[in-house]
N, C-alpha and C positions, 0 to 999 in steps of 0.2 A: 544602713547595716542592721541586720537581723538581731534581736535579741536571742539570748539563748533557749527559751522557750518556744521561739517563732521557728528555729530551725527545723529542716526536714529529717529528722531522725527517723529512722526506724519506728520508734514507739508512736512517734506524733504522727506519721503515715499510717500507721495501722488503727490508731484513734479515729484520724479521720474518715478511714474507709468503714470503719465499725460504724462510726455514727451514721455516716451517709447511707449506708445501709439499713441501719435503724430506720432512719427517717423516711426512706424507701418504701419499708416493709409497713411502717404506720400510715402511710399515704394511701397505700393500696388496701389495707385495711380499713380504711376510712370510706375508701370508695365501695366496700361491700355491706357497710353499715348502711342499712335505711335511714336517713335523717331527713326530714321534709318537713319545715315549717312554712311551707307555703312560699317562701321568700326564695327566687333562685340566687345562687351562690354562695348561700350559708352552708358552712361546713363544723366539723367541731375542731380541726385545724391540730388532728394528733400528732403530724410530723413536727409540729412547733414547740412540742415537747422536747425533742432532741435539739432544735435550734436554740432554744432558751439554755437549757442543760449544756451544751456546748460554749455557749455565752461565757458560762458561769463556771466552767471547768478546762476552757482552751483558750488559747489566744484568740482575739477577736478576727483576726487574719484567718485562724481555720474555721471557724462558725461562718465565714465569708464563703471559703472554697464548699462549706457541708452544704449551706444553703444553695449555692450555684448548681453544684454537681446535683442536688436531690433535684432541683426544679429540672434541670436539662434532662437527666436520665428519666425520670418520671413521664415529662412531657414526651420523649422520644417514644417510650415504651407504653404508656397506656392514652396519652393524648394526643395531641397538634400543636402547630406552631402558634393559633392563638391563644391556647392553653398557657403554652410556656410565655408568652409576651405579658399575659395578665399576672402568671405567677411571678416573673421577674419582677414586674413594676410594684408589687404587693410585697413581695419578699425581701428585694433589695431596701427598699423604703422602709420597712419594718426592723428589719437589722438594724439600718443606720441609725433609727430613733434608739432602738435597743442599747445601742452602743453608745452614743451619747448622754441616755440617760443613766446608764449603768456606772459612765465616768463620774458622774456629779455625785455619788454615794448618797443621793437624796431620798430614792425609790429602794424599795424592796423587791426582791426578785418577781413578785405578785405584781408591784407598781409597773415595773419594766416590763413585764408580760403582756399587762393589759394596755401600755401604749403601744405594745408591738403588736397586738391584735385589730388596733384601733387602726393605724397607721397602715396595717397591709390592707384592709377593707379601703382606706384613703386611695393607698397606691394603685390597689384593681380598678376602683370607679374612674380615677383619673386616667388609666389607660384605656379602660372603655369608651370615656365619651370622647378621647382623641382619636379611638380606632373607628368607634362607631359614628361620631361625627354627628351625636343627638345629646344634648345636655338634659332632655326630658328623663333620661335613666338615671340620673342624679336623685330621683325621687327616692330611690332606693336606699340610698345613702343613711339615712336615720335608722333602718332596721338592719344594716349590715354594719353600724357603727354599735350598737346596742349588742348585737350578736358579738361582736369583736372584744366589746367589754367584758362578756360574760365568759366566752371561751377562753379570753386572755387572762382573766380572773382564776378561771380552774385550772390552768395550765399553768400559772404562775404556783398556784397554792401547790400544785402536784411536783414541781419541779424543786419548791422549796422543800418538801419531803425527803425527794428522791437524791438530792443533791449532797447531801451528808454522805450518803451510801457508796459515792463513788470514789475508790482507792487508786487513783493514778498512780 
């Protein structure tokens, strides 16, 4: 049975649609920003601002819908099937880890976001190793984990500042 806040009300559908659109826009803006550290796959993770914000302002089931819709739509519009597979692996693992850590109440928004950033990179690397079938690409993992730590921390601090401004 659905909880009251999980119901498919007009407000919840509008919130979900708005946040999906914002995440897509942030993803597009991120693609336009030249950000090259010399390590393939390192991104700022701007759409994750919306995902973490959704996790803290909406039910987790709605954050999942936003995450999946964003990945599928952005992949169809601006990417390809392999991009979708890598993004789904990282995005779903990241969201699962963040939901579980948020439920413990042991971590701040920033801590949850850092764990999400790191687990996103673990999910993507796992998918890459399985799809490419070459374990050597895992040598990128320490650099990707460091990037996930830094960007996850920055996103968490930003969401911590933005969340009090959201009035549903």
